[in-house]
C-alpha positions, 0 to 999 in steps of 0.5 A: 328877727323884726323888733315890731311886736307881733299883733293879734286881734281876735273878734268874737260874735256875741261875747258880752264882757259878763261871759268871761271869768275873768270880769267875774262870772263865777259860772263860767271858765275862760281860762284862755281869755283870761291868760291871754289878758295876763300877758297883754292887754285887757280892756276893761271900757270898750264899746262896739260901734254896731250891735251887728256883726257886720257893720262893726267889722266894717268900721273895724276894717276901714276906721269908718262909721258903717251907717256913714257908708250906708253898710246894712245889717248883714247883706253886705260885702266889702269892695276888695279895693276898700283900704282897711287896716291891713294895708295900714300894717302891710304898709308898716311891714307887717304881714297880714291875714284875716281868717273867718268870716 
């Protein structure tokens, strides 16, 4: 068994902070989000590099600003040769998987 912690990153489109019960919305129950936050880290001050999913995901995965690489709003496919966050984790002997869009 490895001493390295498991790392899970969940990205959700159009999920505002105010739409999670942990942050005080009395009209909604997000028990899974609340439970995960109670067991780990809850980011209280975070922001996105873009209001659109594709440029944000590009920035998150590569560490580069999407606008500096001319990543458009939606119609963009990242090159399989692009170095990403997964490469850094793999270099540190983590197994990685990306599921979703």
